N, C-alpha and C positions, 0 to 999 in steps of 0.2 A: 680966618676965623678964630673969636675969640670966645674962651672956656670961663663962665662966670661961676662962680664958689659961693654957697648961700652958708652962712653958719645956722645950723641946727641942733647947737648946746643942750642934751638933755631930751630934747624932741622924740627921739626913737630909742632913748638908753631901753626901754620896755617891751620893746619889739624885737620879735624872735620870728627870723626868716626859716621855711624849712619847705621841702618837696612835696607835693601833693600826690595822689595818691597814681595817678598817671606816672608821675617822671620816676615816684618809687620803684612802680614794677618796670618800667623802662631798664632801671637801670639793675634789676633783679633780672629782668631775662639778660643782659648783658654778661652778669653774673654766671648766671648758667650756659652760657655759650662760651665763655670762658674756659668753663670745668669739662666740656664736651665738646672742645674744638678738635681735629686731628682725630676724633673716635668712628669716622665714618659715615656722620652724616653729612658730609661733604658729598657722598655720592648717593645721596638721596634725594638732593636739592639740586636744581640748576647751578652752574659754578656763581655765576654773578647774586648769584639771592643768599648764597648760604654768609659770605661775610657781614651782610649789614643785616642780616636774621639775627646772626649768631653775638653781635655786639646789642642787639633790641633796638635798632634802628626801623626796621620796616617791622613796626611793633603789630599790627594784624597779623602780618605773614608769618611774625616770630611767634604768637599766641597759636595761632592755629596749628604752626609747624611743631611746636613743642606738644602740643595737647593730642596732636595725631601719632607721633614719635609714643610720648605715652602711655596712650591706650593702645597699640602695638605692642610696645613692651612688656604692658601688663599683662595683655592676653599672653604673647610668649612664658613669663615667667610663671603665672599661674598655671598654665600648661606644663610646666617645668616642676612648681613645686607638689604637683599632683604625686609626681614619680620621686620625688624627694624632699627633704625638707629645705626652709630656703636657708638655715645656717652653714648649711653644709654647701649651698651655692656660693654664698658669699664667702667662705672658705678657698672655694675653686679656683678663682682669677681675679686679678684686676678690673678686668672687664665687667663681671659681674660685679663688683664691688662699685664701680663706675654706675654703670647703670640704675642697681638701685639706690644709690644715691640720688641719681638723677631723678629716677622717679617720684621720691619725696622730696626735692625741688621744686618740681612743676606741680606736684599737687598741695605745696604751699604756695605758689602762686596762682593755683587756681582757689585756695579759701582764702588768699588777701582780696582777689578780686570779687567773691561772693560780698565778701565784708565790708567791701568799700563801697 
């Protein structure tokens, strides 16, 4: 096989390559997955599903899963907030901080999808 190179000096100097909305969101879902891996999410879904979902590769499954978990956590936290204030919840444990941070991240993903 012969590789042929063409000289295009100056032709692409002003070109900027960037990820589109889909690929940006896939990377963001992977970031969320890195943050919550080992938190118990593996117990909610099938074993083979979780690794791809946490990396953001199973895109629709990851979105659906994160939205579902986000809704469930929101309901739990709202119920808990009725009993005590959120700042007390955050100071209680690392797990509480993680889940509140997780909810904020998923909320940002939802806003991004809506804006895109």
